[in-house]
N, C-alpha and C positions, 0 to 999 in steps of 0.2 A: 457646421461640418457638412461637406458634400457627401453624396451617396456612396461613392467609392470608399471614402474614409470611414464611413459608418460600417460598410461591409468588412473592411480590414479590421476595424476595432472589435466587431462581433467575433471575428475569427480568432483574434488574439485572446479574447476573454474566455474562449472555450476551445482550446487547441485540438485540432483533428489531425489524424495521420493520413497524409495524402501521398499516394504512390505516383511517381514519375517514371514510366517505363523507358522513356528516351533519355536515359541518364547521362549520355555522352554528347547530347545535342547542345550546341553552343548557347542558343537563346534560352533553352530550358535550364541549363546549368547556371547561367548568369542570373536568371530570375530566381532560381532556387537559392542561390547565395544571398540575394536580397531578402527573400522570405525568411530565411534563417537568421539573418542579421536583425530583422525587424521583429522576430518572434511571432510571425503570423500563423504558422502551422509546423507540425512535426513532419518531416519529409522522409520518404523512402525512395532512394534512387536505385534503379535497376541498371546494371552494367558491370563491366570489369572494374574492380576497385582501383587497381593500379592506373588504368587508363583515366578514370574519373579524377583521381587525385593529381595525376600529371597535368591534365587539362586545367584543373583548378589552379595549380601552381603557375601554369603558363599564362592564364588570364587574370591572375591576381585575385582569386576568389578565396578569401581568408576564412570563411565560415562553412565551407562545404563539409568539413570534418564533423559538423554537428548533425548531419543527416545520417540515417541508417542506410548503408550501402549493401545491396544484396547482389551477388554475382549469380545470374541465372544458371550458369554452368556448374556452380559448386557452392551449395549452401545446405545447412543442416536439415531443412524441411522439404528438400527436393522430392523425396519419395512420398512423404505425407501428402504433398500437394498433388502429385501424380495419382495417388490412390483416390483422393477427393474428386479429381477431374474424371477419372474412370467411373466412379460411382455415379456422378451427376449425369454422365453421358452414356451409361451402359445400355439404356433403352434404345439409343441410336447406334448401338453396336460397337462402341469404342472399346478397344483392348487396352490393357495396361501398357503395352509397348508403345501404342500410339500416344497415350497420355504422357508417357515419359519424354517423348519427343516434343509434344506441345508445351510442356512446362518450361522448356528452354526458350520459348518465345516470350519476351518481356510483356507483351500485351495480354497473353493468357496468364502468365505468372502473376501480374498485377491484380487481375480479377480474382484469381484463386486466393491471394493474400487477403483480399477484402472478404471473400466468401468464408474464409476460415476465421474471420474476426480479428485478423492481425493488422487491418487498416480500415479506413473509413470512406475513402474515395480515390478516384484516379483521374489524371489529366494526361492526354497524349494527343498526337496529331501533327506535331511540328514536322515529323518525318513520315507519318503514316496516313493512309487514306481514311475517310470516315468509315467505310465498310470494314476495314481492318480493325479500327478502334471499337466499333459497335459489336462485331461478331462475337468475340469472347464474352463481352458484357451480357449479351442476350443469352448465350449458352450457359454461362456460369452464375451470374448474379440474378438474371431474369428480371421481369417487370414487377412493379409494385402490385400489391393486392388489389384486385378489381380493375387493373389496367392491362391491356394487351397491346397498346400502341405507343411506341416511342415517338417523341416529338421534340422540337427545339424552340425555345423562347428567345426573343431578343429584348434586351433592356435598352430602351431608347431614352437618352437624356437630351431633351429638346430645349429650344429657346422660347418655348411658349408656356410660361408659368401658369396661364389661365387654363391649360389643358392637363388632364390626368392629375397626378399629385405633384403640384408645383413643377410641371413640365416633364415629369417622369411617367413613362408609359411602358407597359410590358406587352409584347405582341407574340402570338403563336398561331400556327406552326410556321416557322420560317426556314426549316432545315431538313425535315426527314420524310414525311408522308405526303406524296404528291397529290392524291385525290382521296381524302378520307371519306368514309361513309358516315352516316349520321351518328352511329355509335362511337366511331373513332373521333369524330369532331367533338362529341360530348366529353370524351376522355381528355382531348387536347385542352378544352375549356377548363376542366377541373384541374389538370396538371399545371396549366399556365397560371391559374389563380394561386396554386400552392407555391409556384416559383416566385410570383410577385410578393407573396408573404415572406417566404424563406430568404430571398435574396435582396429584394428592394425594401423589405420591412414595411410594406404598405397593406392596408386593409383592402382586398381586391373588390373592385366593382366591374363586373365583366359584361362587355357588349359583344354579342354574336353578330358579326358584320355581314352585310349583304348589299345588293344594289336596290333593295326594297326595305321600307320601314313599315312594320306592322300591317303587312298586306297591301302595300301601295302598288306592288307588282306581283304578277302570278307567273311562276316558272318552277320546274322541278328542282332547280338548284336552290331556290328560296325554300321550297318544301323541306329540303334536307336540313337547312339551318334551323327551321322551326322544330323539326323532329329532334335535332341535336339538343336544342334548348330544353325540350321536355325530358330527355334522357339525363342531361346534366343535372337538372333539378332533382331527379330521382336519386342520382348518385350522391349528391351533396345538397340536402334540403336547406341547409343554412347558408349556402352560397348566394351572394348578391349577384344576380345575373339576369339579363333580359335580351330580347332580340325578337325578330330579326330587325336590324337597323342599319341605316347608312352611316358612313364614318362621321359626317358632319352632325348628324343627330346624336351620335354617341358622345361627341366631344364638346359641342357648343350648346350651352344651356338654352339660349333663345330658340335655336333650331330644334333642340330636343323636346322642349315643351310644346312646340308647334306640331312637330311630326309624331311625337309619341307622348301625348298628354297623360299624366298620371304615372309615368315610368320613374322608378327610383334610380335608374341607371342612366337614362337618356340625358346627355349634356354633362354627365359626371363620371363617365367611364375612365378607368385607369388601366384596364386590361382589355386588349382588343384581340378577338379570336376571328381569324380570317377563314373563309370557306374552303380554301385550297392552298397548297404550297406555292403555286404560281403567283397568286395574289400577295401572299406574305412576303416572298422574296423580293418581288418588284416593289412593293410598298415601302419596306424598311429601307431599301437602297435609295429610293426617291427621297424619302424624308432625310436620310443621312446626307445625300449629296446636295439637294436643292435647299433643304432647311438647315444645313450645317449642324445636324444633330450628331451626337455621339452614340454609336451603336455598339453594344457590348454583348458578345455571344457568338454563335448560338449557345444557349445553355440547355443541354440535353435534359429531358425530363421523362418520367415514366419508368425509369430503372430503379430497382429496389434500393440501391446505393448509388450515389452520384458517380457517373463516368462521363467526363466531358471531352470534347473533341476540338482541338485547336485547328485553325487554318494553317496550311503549310507556309503561308506568307506572313505568319504572325511576327510580332516584335516582342522584345523582352517584357515590355510593359503589359502586353496582352497576356502573356503567360502568368505574370505576377497577379493580375486582376482575376484571371480564371482560377488560379489556385485558391485565392480568397473566396471566390464565389462557390467553388466546389466544397470548401470547408463549411460555408453557410448552409449549403444543401445537406451536408452530412449531419450538421447539428439538427436541422429540421426533420430529417429522416429518423433520427434516434428519438426525437420528441414524439413522433407519431406512433411509435411502437406500443 
């Protein structure tokens, strides 16, 4: 069974309630119909119920009626969610009038549904920018305990079975924090390892990447990686992690044993943590295009409950996979409580 099938099967076995705030968006609605047909997750669609059902009829989507459809303009918990938002943001000076306006925004409403315990995760971004998707998540759901930095991991399915876990590698951060400091980089390492476990189902072996391996080069950016490694070990003493190391030392056993003798990670890494977003974004796209790898994500991490952001250029299959991934993250988040 391939990895995507495993992710889908895990979601089916422990159904989560996933909110789709862009309930009238065509790709989202078509993917939702397939998710409901396959029994992958319980879905909450936000939008005008008549419009959603008319679109479902127009596109021949016969299972949309199985979703819970919530109209942001008119639903029984509207005032309850407004009061919750006002309470959460009162230190920032929010009034109940402002809160009542914001709960009409599906992106805010979705996060409030999760915060109130009425859903387990959210997926949006087919119509909205990353900033618009993340803002309410950080204001309402907030970050996981001990985490202050949101980041994004990429699941890389490569044609190099000798690398990672049979060609599967998880890379972070590829999406959110441009120049992390040592503390943030440590958090990214811990979160990316958790994502690898929750989504890819692999036992994480984390390499902190640099242009230096074990002191072969001296520079302040290398020092940052070394310090991040120290902090990450403090954050999670059981985590299998090492660094700093070059990418070939992390992935190729022969080179790993030569450049980092005695390391339990060198040559065996399946989680790669890059020193900055620039490196991560360039690296995964090069692997994707030149190596014909499949890149799935970014998978947002560090939020107390999963909120994922689609590319506005996504296809139906992307939405389907990300709903299943969000469900896997929700299962893991509950298990950590």
